[in-house]
C-alpha positions in Angstrom: -21.7 17.0 17.6 -21.1 18.1 21.5 -17.3 17.8 21.9 -18.0 16.4 25.7 -19.7 13.5 23.5 -16.7 11.9 22.1 -14.1 13.6 24.1 -11.2 10.9 23.2 -11.3 11.4 19.9 -10.8 15.0 19.8 -7.8 14.9 22.7 -6.3 12.0 20.6 -6.4 13.9 17.3 -4.7 16.8 19.2 -2.1 14.5 20.3 -1.2 12.9 17.0 -1.9 16.3 15.0 1.6 17.4 14.8 3.0 14.4 13.5 0.3 13.6 11.4 0.9 16.9 9.8 4.1 16.6 9.0 3.8 12.8 7.8 1.1 14.4 5.6 2.7 16.8 4.2 5.6 15.2 2.9 3.8 12.9 0.9 1.8 15.5 -1.0 4.2 18.7 -0.5 1.5 21.4 -0.1 0.3 23.1 2.7 -3.0 23.6 1.5 -3.6 20.0 1.0 -1.9 18.9 4.3 -4.6 20.8 6.4 -7.3 19.9 3.9 -6.6 16.2 4.5 -6.1 16.9 8.4 -9.5 17.9 8.5 -10.3 15.1 6.4 -9.2 12.5 8.7 -10.4 14.4 12.1 -13.9 14.9 10.4 -13.9 10.7 9.5 -14.1 10.1 12.7 -15.7 12.6 14.3 -18.8 12.6 12.0 -19.3 8.7 12.7 -17.8 7.7 15.6 -19.2 4.2 15.8 -16.4 3.3 13.4 -14.0 3.3 16.1 -15.9 1.2 18.2 -13.5 -1.9 18.1 -10.5 0.2 17.8 -7.6 0.0 20.3 -5.2 2.0 19.0 -7.1 5.7 18.3 -3.8 7.5 17.6 -2.4 4.8 15.6 -5.7 4.6 13.6 -5.5 8.5 12.9 -2.0 8.2 11.6 -3.0 5.5 9.3 -5.8 7.1 8.2 -4.2 10.3 7.4 -1.3 8.6 5.7 -4.2 6.5 3.3 -5.9 9.8 2.3 -3.0 11.6 1.2 -1.8 8.2 -0.6 -5.0 8.4 -2.1 -4.8 12.1 -2.7 -1.1 11.6 -4.7 -2.9 8.7 -6.7 -5.8 10.9 -7.6 -3.6 13.8 -8.6 -1.3 11.3 -10.7 -4.7 9.6 -12.7 -6.1 12.6 -13.4 -4.1 15.9 -13.8 -5.9 19.3 -14.2 -6.6 19.9 -17.8 -7.2 23.7 -18.6 -9.9 23.5 -21.3 -10.3 20.9 -24.4 -6.7 22.2 -25.5 -4.9 20.2 -23.1 -7.1 16.4 -23.9 -4.8 15.3 -27.3 -1.8 15.1 -24.4 -3.3 12.5 -22.5 -2.3 9.1 -23.5 -4.3 6.3 -24.0 -3.5 3.8 -20.9 -4.3 0.9 -23.3 -1.0 -1.3 -23.5 0.1 -1.7 -27.1 0.4 -5.1 -28.9 4.4 -4.9 -28.2 3.9 -4.2 -24.6 1.9 -7.0 -23.9 3.7 -9.7 -25.5 6.9 -8.5 -23.7 4.9 -8.4 -20.8 4.0 -11.9 -21.4 7.0 -13.2 -22.3 7.9 -11.7 -18.6 5.3 -14.1 -16.9 6.5 -17.3 -18.7 10.1 -16.4 -17.6 8.8 -15.5 -13.9 6.9 -18.8 -14.1 9.4 -20.9 -15.3 11.8 -19.4 -12.4 9.2 -20.5 -9.5 8.5 -24.0 -11.3 12.6 -24.3 -10.9 12.7 -23.2 -6.7 12.9 -25.8 -4.4 9.9 -27.0 -3.4 9.2 -25.3 0.1 10.9 -22.2 -1.2 8.1 -22.3 -3.8 5.6 -22.8 -1.4 6.7 -20.0 0.9 6.9 -17.9 -2.0 3.8 -18.1 -3.2 1.7 -18.4 0.4 3.1 -14.8 0.9 3.5 -13.0 -2.4 0.0 -14.2 -3.8 -1.9 -15.4 -0.5 -0.4 -12.7 1.8 0.3 -14.8 4.4 2.8 -13.3 7.1 5.8 -15.7 8.4 4.2 -17.2 11.3 1.1 -18.2 9.2 2.9 -19.4 6.8 4.8 -21.5 9.7 1.5 -22.5 11.3 0.3 -23.7 7.9 3.3 -25.8 7.2 4.4 -26.8 10.5 7.8 -25.1 10.5 9.4 -22.2 12.3 9.0 -18.4 11.4 12.5 -18.5 11.0 12.8 -21.3 8.6 9.9 -19.9 6.6 12.1 -16.6 6.7 15.2 -18.9 5.6 13.0 -20.4 2.4 11.9 -16.4 1.5 15.9 -15.7 1.6 16.1 -18.7 -0.9 13.4 -18.0 -3.2 13.9 -14.0 -3.6 17.3 -14.6 -4.6 17.2 -17.2 -6.9 14.1 -15.3 -8.5 16.2 -12.2 -8.8 19.3 -13.9 -10.3 17.1 -15.8 -12.6 14.7 -12.4 -13.5 17.8 -10.4 -14.0 17.9 -9.3 -17.8 20.9 -10.3 -20.0 21.2 -6.4 -21.5 
């Protein structure tokens, strides 16, 4: 592809390159990996400029994409560490939770459910809409007919009460 076809991609990339390099390096702590992820970020848009058709903030999109590629790289690195030969395979633990861990998790879920049920109804609604449905405070306010500040207040109440109730008595 000729750089004259999509000069905005190259210009934007060059404009965010230094900042994006710092963001990625801070995450992966490796110069070679940072260089690879920078190239991956650029090529993602260069090879398929149609992806950018509806993008308003191209610089921001580069930053988010690069950061997400770095996060994905770190997740993969933690999940599948390099094992040199078959000798190291016995040190890889089984990710299946034990019966004890499952029982403890179920007990914690029951405690959380009970704590949620003890919340004031509006705080409970706000918490569920935010944490389970992923709505913003503005969207919750519109849905419930209250202001975003009121939503925030209900969320503070919900989080404070849940934090207090979920503290263990160790």
